[in-house]
N, C-alpha and C positions, 0 to 999 in steps of 0.2 A: 039645355044649358048646364054647364058644370057647376058644381058646388064650390063657392069661393073658399071654403075652409079645407077643401080637398087638395090633392096634388095635381090638379089639372094644369097642363102646360100653358093654359090661357090665363092663369092667375099669377100675378107678379107682386113683389114687395120691394120697396125702396126705403133705405134707412139713411138718414142725414144726421151725422154727429156734429152738431153745430156748437158754437162757443157758448150759447145760452141754454139751448134745449137740444135733446135728442128726439128725433121724430121718426116714426115709421108709418108709411101709408101702403095699403094693400089695394090693388086694383085688378079688375077682371076685364080682359079684352072681349068685346062683343062686337065682332065685325070691325068697322073702323072707329068704333066708340070705345072709350075707356071708362068703365064704371068703377068708382071708388067704393070699396066695400068695408074698409076698416081704417081707422087712424089711431095711433098711439103717440103720446107725447110725455116727456118727463123733463122738467126744468133742472137739468143736471148742474148748470153753471160751471161748465168746464173751464171757460175763460177766466172766471174769478179764482179758480184754483191753480192758475199758472203762476209759479213762483219766479222770482227774479233770475234764477239760474236756468229757467225754462224747463224745469221738472214740475210734476203735479203734486199738489197737496194730497196726502194719503187719504184724508176724508173724502175728497172729491173723487179719487180713484175708486174707492169702495162704492160710492154712490153711482158712478158711471158703470162699473162692472155689474152691479145689481140691476141697473136698468137694462143693460144688454142681455142679461140672463132672462129677464122677463120678455124682452123682444124675441129671444130665441124660441120660447115656447110657442109663439104665434107662427114661427117660421118652420116648425118641425115637419109639417107635411108638404112643404114646397121643395121642388128639386133645386139643386144649387144654381142652375142657369137661370132660374126665375127670381133670384135674389141679388140685389146689388146694394152695397153699403159704401158710403163715402164720408171722409172726414174733411173739414174745411179749415178755417183760419187758425184756430187754436191747435188743431191736430197737426197743422203744418209747422207750428213753432216748437212743439215738444221735442226736447233733446235728452233722451234717456236710452239711446242705443236700441230703440225699438221695443223696450220692455213693456211699455203700456200698450202699444199696438198689438203685440203678440197676445197679451192677456185679454185685450178687448176682442180680438178675433176668436179666441178660445171661448169666451163667454157668449159671444153671438153665434158661434158655430159657422161663420162664413168669413171670407176674406174682406178686408176693409181697404179701400183705395183712398190714398191721400191725394186730393185733386188741387190743382193750382187755382189761383183767383180767376184767371182767364177762363179755365174750364168750368169753374163754378158759375161764372157769368153766362157762359154759353148754355148750360143746362137750365139755369133760371129762365133765360129768354125762351127756350124751347117749351118749358112748362107754361109760362105765362101766355105765349102765343097760341097754344092749343086751347086756352080758355077764353080767347077773344073771338069776336066775329071776324070772318075773313075780310081782309082789306089790304091795300098796298100802301097805305099812308105810312110815313116814317114815325116809328114809335120810340120813345125813350122809356126803358124799364129801369126802375130803381128798386134794389133789394137791400134793406138794412138788416144785417145779421148781428150776431153778438160781437164779433171781432173785426168784421170788414163790411164795407158797403160796395155793392156791385152796380155799375152803370153800364147800360147796353143800349146801343142804337140798332134798329133793325127794321126790316120790311117783311110783312107776311110771316113766314116761318123761318126766315133766314136772318140770323144775327149778323151785325156788321162790327162796328167799333165796340170794344169791350174794355172796361177798366175796373180794377179792384182797388179800392181806397182803404187805407189802414185806419179805419174808424168804424165803430159799431156801438150798439146800445150798452153792451157789457164794458167794453174798453173805455168808452167815453164816460160812463157812470163811475167806473173805478178811478179814472184819472181826475175828473173834475168834481164829482159829487160823492167821493168815497166816505166822507164824514157824515153824509146824509143831509147836510145843509144845502138849501137852494136859495141863493141870493142873486141879486141883479149882477153883481160882479162875477160870480161863478158861472152864471148862465151866459153872460157876455164873453167870458173867457172860453167857454165851451164852443160858442158860435164862432169865435175867432180861430180856435184850433181846427175846427171842422173846415172853415174857409181856407185855411192854409193847405189842408189835404186836397181840397177841390181845385185849388188854383192851377196846378200844372195841367189839368185836363179841361178846365172850364170852357175854353174856346170850342171844344168839340161838342159840348152838351148844352150850351146856352140857348136861350129862346131863339127861334128862327131855324134851328137845325132839326127840329122835330115838329110833328103835328099833334101828337097826343102823348101824355105821360101816364104811365101805369106803374103802380107800386105793388110790391109783394113782400112777404115775410111777416113774422109775428109782430114785429115792432110797428109796421105800418098798419096792419090789421087792427092792432090794439088802439092806435091813435084814431083810426076811423071809427071804431066802436065808441070811444069816448066823445069825440066831437058830434057824432050822431045822437048818442044818448043824452047829451046836454043841449041839443037843439041848435048847434052852431053850424052844422052843415048836413043837409039831407042826403047828399049824393057825393061820396068820395071825401076828399080833404081839400079845403081851400086855404089860401094864404091867410085870410081873415080868421078862419077857425083856428089856425095854428097860433096866431097872435093871442087870441082869447085863451087858448090852452096854456101858453107860457105865463100869462098873467095869473092864472089860477095856481100854477105851480109856484110862482114867486110869492103869492099870497099865503100858500101853505107853509112855505119856508123850510120844510124838512120832509124828507121822503116818508117818514113814518106818519106824517100828518096829512098826506095827500088823501082827499076824499072826493073821488070823481065817479059819477055814474058810468058804468061800462068798463071800469078798470079792474082787472082780476088781481087777486092778492099776490100771485107768483110773478106778475109782470111789474109790480110796484117798484122793486129795488133797482130796476134798470130803465125805468120809464123816462126819467129826466134826461138821461144820456141819449136815448132814442129820439126824444122830442128835439133836442139840440141839433142832432145830426140832420134830421129831416128839415128843420127850420133853416139851417144853413144852406141846404140844397135848394130850397124854395127861393131864398134870397139871392144866392149867387148865380143860379141858373135861370132866373126869371120865370119861375113856375107860379101860375095863379090857381091851377086846379089839377088835382091828381086823382085818377080813377084807381080803385084797389082791386087786385086780383086775388082770388083764394088759391091760385095755383102758383107753384114756384119750382125750386130745385127738385123736390121729391117727385113731383109730377113729371118734370123733365126727364128724370131717371126712368120712370115707368114708360114714357113714350119712347125713349131711346131703346129700352129693352124690347119693346114691341117691334121697333125698327130692326133690331138684331134678328128677331125671330123671322122677319120678312126679308132678311138678307140686305137690309139697308144699313151697311156698316160704316159709321162715321170714321172709324179708325182707318179703314182701308181707303176711304176717300181722302183722308189727310195724307196718307203715305203716297197715294197716286199724285196728289197735288205737289208734294215736296219733290218727288221724282221728276215731275215735269218742270217745276221751277228751276231745279238745279241741273237739268239736262242729262240725267243719268242714262247709261246704256241699258235699257230695259231687256234687251235680248240677252245680254250677258247676265244681268240680274236673274233672269228666269232660269238660265243654265245653272247658276250657283244655287238657286232655290230648289230646283229639282233634285240636285245631288244632295244638298243638305237635308231635304225631307227624307230621301232614301236612307241616309245615315241615321237620322233620328228614329225612323221606324225600326231599324235594326238594333238600336241600343236602348230604346225608351224603357223597356222593362227592367233591364239590369241597372240602368242609371236612375231609375225612379223619376223619369220625365213624363209628364202628362201630355198625351198627344193633343187633346183638344185645346189645351192652353198653350203649351210650349211651341207647338207647330206654328201658331199665329205669330208669336214673338219672333221666332227664328225666320219666318217668311218676311216679316217687316224689316228685319236687320239685313237680310239678303237683298231686298229691293233698294235699301238705302245705303249700303255699305260704301258706295262710291260717290256720295254726294259732295264730299270734300274736294273731289277733283276739279270742281268748278272754281275753286279758290287757288289751289296749287297742287302740283303732282307731288312735291316734296312734303312728306308727312300728311298726306291727304286724309289718313285715318284719324289723325288728331283734329283736323279741321271739321271733318264730318261729325265726330263725337261732340265737339263744341256746339255745332249748329243744333244737333238733336237734344243736347242737354239744356239749351237756353231758349229754343224756339217755343212759340205757343203751338201746341199740337192738339187741336180739338179732338176729343174722344179719349185721350190718353190720361191715365192717372200719373202722378209723379213717379210712382214706383216703376210703371211700365216705361216711362220716358227715360228714367235712369238706367234701366236694364238695356234698352236698345242702344243708348249712347255708349254704354260700357262694351257691348258687343262690337259696335263699329270701331271703337277706340282700339280694341284688341284683336281685330280680325287679321292682322298682319304684323310682322316684326315681333318685337319683344312684348311679353305680357306686362301690362301696367297694373301691378298689384294694388297700387293706391286707388285706381279706378274701382276695383271691386270692393275696397273697404268703405267706399261711399254708399254702398247698397245696404238695405236692411239685412241683418244677419241671416235670416232664413232664405234670402234670395241669392246669397253669394255662391254657394256650391252649385245649384242648378244653372246659374248664369255662367260659371266657369265651364261647365260641361257643354252648354249650348255654344259657348265660344269656341271650344275645340272642334265641334262639328262645323261651325261656320268657317273656321280657319282651314279645315281640310277641304271643304267644298270650294273655297276661293282658290286654294293652292292648285287643285286639280283642274281648274279652269283658267289658270294664269295665262295660258296662250290664247285665250278667247276663241278656242276652236269649238265648232258645233258638235264634236264627238261626244257620244253619250258616255258618262262616267259612272252610271248607276250599276255597272257590272261588278264593281268591287264589293267586297264584304268586309264588315267591321265587327269585331268582337271586343268587348270590354269586360274588365274585372277590376272594380275599384278605379284607380288612376292608371291602370295598364290598358293600352290599346294595341290591337293587332289588326293590321289592314292587309287583306289578301287580294291580289290582282290575278287575272287569268294568266296562265303560263306564258312566259315570254313577253308579256305586255311592258314591263318596266325596261327590258332590254331595248325595246323599240322606242322608248320614251325617256332618253337619258336625262333630259332637262328636268322632267318630273321627278326622276330618281334623285337627282341632286337637290331639288327643292325639298323632298321628303327628308333627306339627311339633315338639312339645315333646320327643318321644322322639328325633327326629333330633338335637336339641341335646344331650341326655344322651349319646347314642352318640358324637357327635363328641368329647366330652370323654374318652371311653374309647377313642378312636382307631378307631372304626368310622364309616363314612359310609353314611347311609340315604337312599335316593331312593324316591319312591313316586308 
């Protein structure tokens, strides 16, 4: 058996940059079993440091980066493919042109994916489901984070309906209990505000649509510890135990005066907000009893990484599903992909493109570049980009989703420079270069001919490209010659120079 502190390919680490705390969990794959060997947690309070202009308080920035530097020491011996870090609600909101994200990645020593609420919910369900006994009953999973609450319905290992609600223990505490006072009025106002968030999705999750309710996250585990320590519920959390807990909070009257067995000191500032959110969910969805899972998002990330190692790629399944749903011509897509891959291999070193990472992104864009045709032939690249930018794509981070949408938007006609400006700064130039490769591959297969186009050679130097064909080939393909001349004009406007 491998040493969990070594660089074994069977050891994985998942990092969750939440709105309340940063977490890291390290697990070792032992056959079909995942053994957790290390956990680290730091209550960074990222959400509390989010200012009205959506930038971060400098003190919180320093606290977050110091935490990530500590995490990086634990990751030092792990290969890059064995580490995955994600940011959730607060990270989705930060508006600083990627400055904090780049600093965070530098401190951690690994890329950080910003995931959507829907993707967060999917990963939470994956983690929770692996911690439950096998069964096909319909489960509702609730995860209360610092800035959002995820609701998921599913059976077995497969999540179904997923919703991310804009309320969490940090955001609710900051909004309703910011001065520390806990009164009947503030608690009722918090319950009402939470009820308004629940209302649009209530009919999907109300009693009768599930057979079991499972909760995860630090908020729910903290509430379980308190109700158990005080003798109000021996197993999980009940509606009655929540009512008793709220009475105790109202009796305390202030966050600083809360004295409850089982409540940790670092959880105290956001505890009232978390209790309000869970209480509203119990009342509005008709929950009498909730079981608590010790697994959630981080464990979901670990199990997904193990799936990648076994070639169970959720991203590829998502792409295949989209291609089927929109009826794309996969024979044509495969032709484009084969040529694009050949071009990538020829220029990857000179253009600084990583084969293991960028080949997958380019392949996905090739497979999906025509999905807009199902809507209209006119401007189908724009339709396809809109679909990809706004659809729920299980397995994809928001950065990946934005890159693929940008590639599809720009695979033909004029370059849309505004589409590239929507990307994080460090992704703009690699995406522009991938886009040129995709455009060339699509152009060469415009006639949808089965002819092999991999015999061409491509040389690059900065933004200069030189494409060489076998002698006489262009003379026998005048339409392609004309297309290349037009493409040279398009690329010139995008500051690339094409010679052929």
